[in-house]
C-alpha positions in Angstrom: -59.4 -145.4 -189.1 -60.8 -142.6 -186.9 -58.6 -140.7 -184.4 -59.5 -141.1 -180.7 -57.8 -137.8 -179.9 -56.6 -134.9 -182.0 -55.5 -131.3 -181.6 -55.1 -128.5 -184.2 -51.9 -126.6 -183.7 -51.0 -123.2 -185.1 -48.0 -122.6 -187.3 -46.5 -119.0 -187.6 -47.5 -117.3 -190.8 -50.3 -119.7 -191.8 -54.0 -120.0 -191.3 -53.7 -123.7 -191.9 -53.6 -126.0 -188.8 -51.0 -128.7 -188.0 -53.2 -131.6 -186.9 -51.8 -134.1 -184.4 -53.9 -137.3 -184.2 -53.7 -140.4 -182.1 -55.5 -143.5 -183.1 -56.9 -146.4 -181.0 -54.6 -149.3 -180.3 -55.2 -152.4 -182.4 -54.2 -156.0 -181.9 -51.2 -156.9 -183.9 -50.1 -160.5 -183.8 -48.8 -160.9 -180.2 -48.6 -157.2 -179.5 -50.7 -154.1 -179.7 -50.1 -151.2 -182.1 -50.9 -147.5 -181.7 -50.6 -145.2 -184.7 -50.2 -141.4 -184.6 -49.7 -138.8 -187.2 -48.7 -135.1 -187.3 -49.4 -133.1 -190.4 -46.8 -131.0 -192.3 -44.5 -129.3 -191.7 -43.6 -132.0 -189.2 -45.1 -134.6 -191.4 -44.7 -137.9 -189.6 -46.9 -141.0 -189.2 -45.6 -143.8 -186.9 -46.9 -147.0 -185.3 -45.7 -147.8 -181.8 -46.0 -151.3 -180.3 -46.7 -152.4 -176.7 -47.5 -155.6 -174.8 -51.0 -154.3 -174.0 -53.4 -151.8 -175.5 -52.7 -149.4 -172.6 -48.9 -149.6 -173.0 -49.2 -149.0 -176.8 -51.5 -146.0 -176.2 -49.2 -144.4 -173.6 -46.0 -145.0 -175.7 -47.8 -143.7 -178.8 -48.8 -140.4 -177.0 -45.3 -140.1 -175.5 -43.7 -140.6 -178.9 -46.1 -138.1 -180.6 -45.2 -135.5 -177.9 -41.5 -136.2 -178.5 -41.9 -135.4 -182.2 -43.8 -132.2 -181.3 -41.6 -130.8 -178.6 -38.5 -131.9 -180.4 -39.4 -130.3 -183.7 -37.6 -127.3 -185.2 -41.0 -125.6 -185.4 -41.5 -125.8 -181.7 -37.9 -125.0 -180.7 -37.9 -122.0 -183.0 -41.3 -120.8 -181.5 -43.2 -121.3 -184.8 -45.6 -124.0 -183.4 -48.2 -123.2 -180.9 -51.8 -123.2 -179.9 -54.4 -120.4 -179.5 -52.0 -117.9 -181.1 -49.2 -118.4 -178.6 -46.0 -120.0 -179.8 -43.3 -122.1 -178.3 -45.1 -122.8 -175.0 -47.8 -125.0 -173.8 -49.3 -127.3 -176.5 -51.7 -128.9 -174.0 -50.0 -132.3 -174.5 -47.8 -133.6 -171.7 -44.1 -133.5 -172.5 -41.8 -136.5 -171.9 -39.2 -135.8 -169.2 -36.4 -135.3 -171.8 -38.2 -132.0 -172.8 -38.9 -130.5 -169.4 -36.4 -127.6 -170.0 -38.3 -126.7 -173.2 -41.9 -127.7 -172.5 -44.4 -127.5 -169.6 -46.4 -130.2 -168.1 -44.3 -133.4 -167.7 -45.6 -136.8 -168.7 
């Protein structure tokens, strides 16, 4: 399964990247499924379901963003992009995180 979108994020004190990847929705019985993964140290892989491929994709991206902006790494300013930490990850943030993250979903 190849990702349809991905972003390499920086982690303080490491040259390794934290990859966040979103995969294309796939038909799953009566619904659609969209999988995402975020590499360590967040280390999560989830499949989100929706009534349509569009809904599954949007919910997958929102859930991925929730894991990133809700992570200890982000809140403690150890996760970033382009050498800047604790700010814009160039992924829209769900409304619940607007006090912590820029660019609402």
